[in-house]
DRENDO-1510 file (C-alpha; in Angstrom, 1 decimal, always signed):
<recs>
REC; n; res; u; v; w
REC; 1; MET; -12.2; +2.6; +9.7 .
REC; 2; HIS; -8.5; +2.4; +8.9 .
REC; 3; GLN; -6.3; -0.6; +10.4 .
REC; 4; GLU; -3.0; +0.0; +11.4 .
REC; 5; ILE; -0.6; -2.5; +9.4 .
REC; 6; LEU; +3.1; -3.2; +10.3 .
REC; 7; LEU; +5.1; -3.8; +7.3 .
REC; 8; SER; +6.4; -7.4; +7.3 .
REC; 9; ARG; +9.5; -6.5; +5.1 .
REC; 10; GLU; +11.4; -3.4; +3.8 .
REC; 11; VAL; +9.5; -1.9; +0.6 .
REC; 12; SER; +10.4; +0.8; -1.7 .
REC; 13; ALA; +7.9; +3.5; -2.1 .
REC; 14; ILE; +7.3; +7.0; -3.8 .
REC; 15; GLN; +6.7; +9.9; -1.6 .
REC; 16; ILE; +3.6; +11.8; -2.3 .
REC; 17; PRO; +3.4; +14.6; -3.5 .
REC; 18; SER; +6.9; +15.2; -4.2 .
REC; 19; GLY; +7.7; +11.8; -6.2 .
REC; 20; ASP; +11.0; +11.1; -4.4 .
REC; 21; SER; +11.8; +7.6; -3.7 .
REC; 22; LEU; +12.0; +6.4; -0.1 .
REC; 23; SER; +12.4; +2.9; +1.6 .
REC; 24; LEU; +9.9; +2.1; +4.5 .
REC; 25; PRO; +11.7; -0.4; +7.0 .
REC; 26; ALA; +10.1; -3.5; +8.2 .
REC; 27; GLY; +8.0; -2.9; +11.2 .
REC; 28; THR; +6.9; +0.4; +9.9 .
REC; 29; ALA; +3.4; +1.3; +10.9 .
REC; 30; VAL; +1.2; +2.4; +7.9 .
REC; 31; PHE; -2.6; +2.7; +7.2 .
REC; 32; ILE; -3.9; +2.3; +3.8 .
REC; 33; THR; -5.7; +5.4; +2.5 .
REC; 34; GLN; -6.3; +4.1; -1.0 .
REC; 35; ARG; -6.1; +1.2; -3.5 .
REC; 36; LEU; -6.2; +2.3; -6.9 .
REC; 37; GLY; -4.8; +0.5; -10.1 .
REC; 38; GLY; -2.8; -1.9; -8.5 .
REC; 39; THR; -1.1; +0.4; -6.1 .
REC; 40; PHE; -1.5; +1.6; -2.4 .
REC; 41; THR; -1.4; +5.0; -1.0 .
REC; 42; VAL; -0.4; +4.4; +2.6 .
REC; 43; ALA; -0.1; +7.2; +5.2 .
REC; 44; THR; +3.2; +7.0; +7.5 .
REC; 45; SER; +4.9; +8.9; +10.1 .
REC; 46; GLN; +6.7; +10.6; +7.1 .
REC; 47; GLY; +3.6; +11.6; +5.4 .
REC; 48; LEU; +1.9; +9.7; +2.4 .
REC; 49; ALA; +3.5; +7.3; +0.2 .
REC; 50; ARG; +2.6; +5.0; -2.7 .
REC; 51; ILE; +3.6; +1.1; -2.8 .
REC; 52; SER; +3.5; -0.9; -5.9 .
REC; 53; SER; +1.1; -4.0; -6.0 .
REC; 54; GLN; +4.7; -6.0; -6.2 .
REC; 55; ASP; +5.0; -5.3; -2.5 .
REC; 56; ALA; +1.3; -6.0; -1.5 .
REC; 57; ASP; +2.6; -8.9; +0.4 .
REC; 58; ALA; +4.4; -6.6; +3.0 .
REC; 59; LEU; +1.0; -5.0; +3.8 .
REC; 60; GLY; -0.6; -8.6; +4.2 .
REC; 61; VAL; -2.7; -8.2; +1.0 .
REC; 62; ASN; -3.0; -10.8; -1.6 .
REC; 63; PRO; -3.9; -8.8; -5.1 .
REC; 64; GLU; -5.3; -12.0; -6.8 .
REC; 65; GLU; -7.8; -12.6; -3.8 .
REC; 66; GLU; -8.8; -9.0; -3.7 .
REC; 67; ALA; -9.5; -9.3; -7.4 .
REC; 68; LYS; -11.8; -12.2; -7.0 .
REC; 69; ASN; -13.7; -10.6; -4.3 .
REC; 70; ARG; -14.0; -7.1; -6.0 .
REC; 71; PRO; -17.5; -6.7; -7.6 .
REC; 72; LYS; -17.7; -7.0; -11.3 .
REC; 73; SER; -18.6; -3.4; -12.8 .
REC; 74; SER; -21.7; -3.8; -15.4 .
REC; 75; VAL; -20.8; -1.6; -18.2 .
</recs>
């Protein structure tokens, strides 16, 4: 179900669960495991990391398009 994505550019990320900053170089293979609150949790060869929505383009994701396609909740 998860699709491998190669980062198109270097991104800053937060390592989970330590909270340490790390840099993921362009070409790093990642798998998106969760999308929540504008951030992406990805699995890498170094473990789990959180990538900000500011760097969504490096994942090939357009947050504006995703927001349009997201079902609206009925409250």
